[in-house]
N, C-alpha and C positions, 0 to 999 in steps of 0.2 A: 183827737188830741187828748193827752194825759199830762198832768203835772204831778210829779212825785217829789218828796223832799224829806229831809232829816236835819237834825242839828249837827250831824257829823258826816259831811260829804267830802270825799278825798278829791281835791282839785289841784292837780300838779303837786307842789311841795307844801300845800297847806290843807288843813282840815277845818271846815267852817260850816255854818248853817247855809243851806241852799235849796232852791226849788228848781227842778229840771223839767223843762217843757219838751214833750216828745210829740212829733208828728211824722207819720209815714216812715216809721222805723228809725228816724234820726233825732238827734238832740237839736232843737231849734233855738233854745234860749236857756240861760242859767241865771236865775234871779234870787230874790229873797222874799218873795211873796208867800201867800198861804197855799200849800200844795193840796191837791185833791186827795192824794194818797200820802198820808203822813206816817213815816216810819219812826217818829220820835227821835230817840238818841241812838238807834241802831246805825251802824256804819254803812254808808253807801259808797261803793268803789266801782271802778270800771269792771265790767265782766272780765273774768280771768281768761288768759290766753295760754294754752299749753302747747308748746311747739315740739313736744317729744312724746308722741302717742303711737303705739303699735296696735292698730285695729285688726289686722290679720285677715280681713275679708277682701276678696274671695280666697278660697283655698284652705284657710285654717280657721274658719268661722266657728269651729267647735272650741277654739281657744278664746276668741273674742270676735265681735262683729259690730257693725255700725250702729245697730239699734241699741245694743246693751252699752257700748262704750259711750255713746253720746248721752244716754240717760244718766250714766255715772257722772259724766262731765257736768250736766245740768244740775244734778243733785249736789255737786261740790262747788258750785258757783262759777264754773268754767263755761264761757259762752262761745269760744272758738278753740278748736283743736287743729293741729297740723299733723296729718297722718304720715307715718314713716313708710318707706318704700319696700321694706322687707317683711318677711313672715307671711305675706300674702302670696298666692300662686295664681298668676305670675307676679313677680316683683315689679315695682313701678320704674322700669328702666327703659321704656319705650312708650310712644304715643298710644300704641295699641293696648298696652298693659294699663295705661292710665284710663283709657276708655272703659276697659273692663272694671277697673276699680270704681269709676264713677257710676257705672251701671249697677254695680253691687250696692252702692250707697243710696241710690235714688229712692226717695220716699221713706227713708228710715231714720232721718236725722232729727234729733232733739235740739242740737246746737249747730252752729256753722262749722264747716270743715274745709280746710285747704289741704294741699298735698305737697310733700317733698318728692322729688325724683331721686333715683339711685344711680350711682356710678359704680359699675363693675367692669372687669376686663372686657374690652370690645364694645362698650356702650357709649364711647365718647361722642360718636356721630349723632346720638340722640339728644345731646344736651340742648342744642339750639331748638329742635322741634318741640321738646318738652317745655322749654321756656316760652315758646310761642303759645303753648297750651295753658300757661299760667301757673306752672309749678313754682314753688318758692325758693328752690335751691336744690342741692344734691348731697346725699349722704353716701359715705363710703366707709369701709373697714380696712384697717391696716393689719387686722388679725382675722382668723376664722370667725365668721358671723354666727355660726351655729346652725345655719340652714344652707343646704347645698345650692339653692337657687340664687344665692347672693354671695358669690365668692369675693374674697379680699382683693384689694389692689395693692400694687407695690408703690413705694414712694415715687418711683420713676413714672408710673402710670398716673399717679395723682398730679405730679409736677407737669405732665403733659396736658392735663385737663384744666388746670387752674387758670391759665391765661384765657381760655375760652369763657370760663365762668366770670372772670374779671371783666372781660369785654361786654358780657351780657348783663352784668350788674347783679349777679346772684351769688350767695355764699356757698362755700363748701363746708359741709358738716362732717366731722371725722371722728370715728371711734378709734381713739389713739392708744394702742398698746403695741409693744414691740414683740412680734412673733418669735424672735430669738430668745425672749425672756419669758415665754409661757412654758411651764413645765408640767410633766405628767404628775398626776396625783399619787403621792406615796403615803403610806400609813393607813390608818383607819378611815375609810371613806365617809363614815358617819360623823367624824369629828370636823368641826368647821375649820380648825387650824390647818387641817390637811388640804382643804380646798384653798384657803387664803394663801398658802405658800406657793400655789401654782401660778398666781398672778401678782407678782411683787410690785410694790410702788415704784421701784426704779425703772421697771419696764414701761409703766405708764408714762413716767416723766421723760424717758428717752424718746418715746414716740411723739410726745407733745413738742419736745425740742425740735424734732425732725420737721413736723408740720409748721412750726413757727418759722423755721428757716425757709421753708418753701413759700410761706406767705410773704416773708420779707423779700425773697428773690423775685416773686412774680407780682407783688402788689395785690394779690387776690384776697378777698375776705375769707378767712378760715375761722370756723367756730368749733371748739373742742367740746364734745359731748360728755355728759355724766362724769365730770371730774370727781375723783374719789380720794385723792391723796394730797398731802401737803406739798410733796415734791412736784406733782403735776400742776397744782395751782400756782406754785412759784414759777414753773416754766411758762405758763400762760402769762403771768405778770411780767416776766422778763422779755417777752416777745414783742414784736412790732405792734403798732396801733391797729393793724389790720387783723389781729387775732383776738378772739374773745373766748370765754368759757362759761359753762353752766355747771350746776350741781343739782342734786335731787333730794327730796325729803328724806329718803332712807339713809343717805350718807350723813344728813344733819341730825337724825334722830337716834340711830342705833350705833353700836360699836361692837367690834369683834369679841371683846371680852365677855359680852353678855349673851352671845348666841350659843344655844345649847346643842347637845348631841342630837343629830338627826333633824335639826330645825331647818329643813330645806326651803320653807317659805321665805327665808332671808337670802337665798342665793340669788346673786345678780353678778353682772360683769361690766366693768371692774367690780371687785368685791367690796363689801362693807369692811372698813379697816378699823384699826385701833382708835381709842377715844382721842388720842392726840391728833389724829387726822381730822376727826369730826370737829374739834375745836379750831383747827387751822382753816377748815372750809368756812366756818362761820366768820372767822377773821377776814378771809378773802372776800366774802360777800359784803361785809360791812365796809371794807376799805376800797371796794370796787374792782378788785382783781378778778372776781367772778361777777357776772352781770345778772344772772337769773336763776330761778329755781323751777325746774320742770319735772314732770313725773317719771319719764321713761316707763310709762305704763305698759306692762307686758305680762298679762296673766296667762295661765295655762291650766289644763285639767290636772286633777290630783295625781293621776298616773304619770303624767309628764313631769310633775314636780317631785315625784318619787316619795310621796307621803307614806307609802307602805313600808319602805325600808330605810328611809332617811339617808339615801346615798347622795352625798354632795357631788361626787364625780359624775354621776349620770343625770342628775336633776336638771331641768331647764333653768337657765339663769335669767329670771325675769320677775318683777314685782308688780302686782296690781295695786295702784294707789291713786288713780286719776281722781276719784271722788274725795280723797283725803288730803290733797295737796295744801289747801288753805289751812285747816286746823293743824296739820302736822308741822308745817313751817311756822305758823304763828306760835305754837307751843314753845319752840326754841327761841323764836324772835322776841317774845315778850319777856323771857328770862334775861335777855341781853339788852333790853331797853330800846329795841328797834321801833321806830315810829311808823305809823300807818302809811304815809306816803312812800317810804322806802319799801315796805312790803308790797305795795301796789306796783312799784317799778319792777320788782323781782318776779311777780306773778302775772303781770298783765302787760305793762308797757314794753319791757325789754324783749320778751318772747314775740310780741307783735312786731317790734322793730326788726328783729332777726329775720322774720318771714316777710318783710316789706308789706305788712298789713297795718302799720301804725298810722296811715292816713285815715283809717276808719275804725280801728280797734285799739284797745289798750289804755285809753284815757277818757275822762269825761270832759268834753268840750263841744262847743257849737259845731255842727257839721259831722260829728262822729256818729257811728251807729249807736242806737240806744240800747246798748248791752250793759247790764248792771248786775252786781251782786250786792245783796243786802244781808248783813251778818252781824252777829252778836259777839264781840271780842271777849266778853265775859261769860259766854255760854260754854257748854261742854258737849263734845262729840264723843259718845261712848261707842267704841267700834265693835261691831259684830259682823263678821264676814257675810253672814246670811242676810244682813240688812243692806249690803252694798248692791248697787245696780249693775256692776259689771258681771260678766258671764259666770265667773267662778268665785266662790266665797273665800278662797285662800288668800290670807294677808298676814304679813308679819306684825301688823298693828292690832291683831286680834286681842280683845280684852282691854285695850288701852283707853284711857280717858284723856282726850286731847282738848286743848284750850280753843275756844271759838266754835261757833256753829252757824251754818248757813240757814238763813230764814227764807229768802226769796231770791230766785234767779230770773232775770228779765232779759229776753232776747228780742231786739228790735222793738222794744216797747211792750212786748207780750210776756206775761208771766209763764215760764216754762217749768218752774219748780216752786211750789208753795209751802215748802217746809215738810211736806209729807209725801207728795207724789209728783211725778214728772209728766208733763204733757202741755201743749199738744206737740205733734211731730212737725215742727215749723222751721227746722234748720235748713240752711242753704249750702251749696258748694261754691266757694269763693275762689277767686284768682288773685295772684299777687300784683298783677300789672294794672288793674283798674277796678272800678266798682262793678264790673259785669259779674253775673252769677251764672254758673253752669246750669 
């Protein structure tokens, strides 16, 4: 048994002094007594949940792997990640592929891990079996995914699968861009504007409108991934109650006007857009049009990011930021007067809810897993890629000083990050359907 406490514990919509009693990995009581471990006035929040992480193992573990990704998560205050189905070989589109994924993860986890399944052409018959195996839902692309093993689906194929997902009670996660509005790169490939013009905001918004109508017609839960533009956010807001949307720290932090020639660490898809879009995304989060901030963590080696020639057309579109999600988001949030309970909803509760893990993750309450992050909102995180735990040091945040710093990460009552190092390897593979652990 352990009792930890602070004068600033985030409990639902309030922040107050509290002592949290932990037994056998769970929170068994929340009171106001004297804690055994007193964190003073540091903030104690529910361990963060990141529902958008590309681990890439097996198959592309030279890009990222379970050991390094979950160390980065722990160092950033994240106690649960949900692994995306693509970039690994094979992708998680069948029960057999999920078994290979779990075998690759076994014994390597510093935090808990759940899994998304994938929907590609011809895989609809695997939806039911994968749900039986505990996946949290299904991701699909309406455009080229960038990897041949995970082809895009048409709106018609998605429409056919949505009633099955609705019946089984799992969400459909969609990368929404209109393939008819994706253009070949023209002009100097080292200029960011050349890349930005290939993926316009109206193409993103058109695809979001399409999936919103599919959600309305079928009643299926649809979640739009990595919303990057004002127009796409507005299309989510105009949709039915069954649609939701997320955004990512890089869309909330950076803007196209500030991305220099050859700066391929900033490349992602959809792209980072103009400052006006960044401001609109913040407005959408604050008014509830968007429900969460997740990393879309997708690092890659230097040669794949084309650091040598700065070619935006050929560089991999992915950003490694799993470890930085809390300070990167807090940096913009504190400037806008966002309160700690709202931050906790964006970073913990809503991602847990999307993945149907909110019966045990994402909030501090009796009966929940004893997963906590202790952090200093007045601290500073000075970013050096070589200090990050994920596999490659490439990051667009290089050299920045972000508000807030993680002091301690606790998983099931056990400290897995002490402010300087990660350990032990005590994470579990969890299922969406109950408390069983793989």
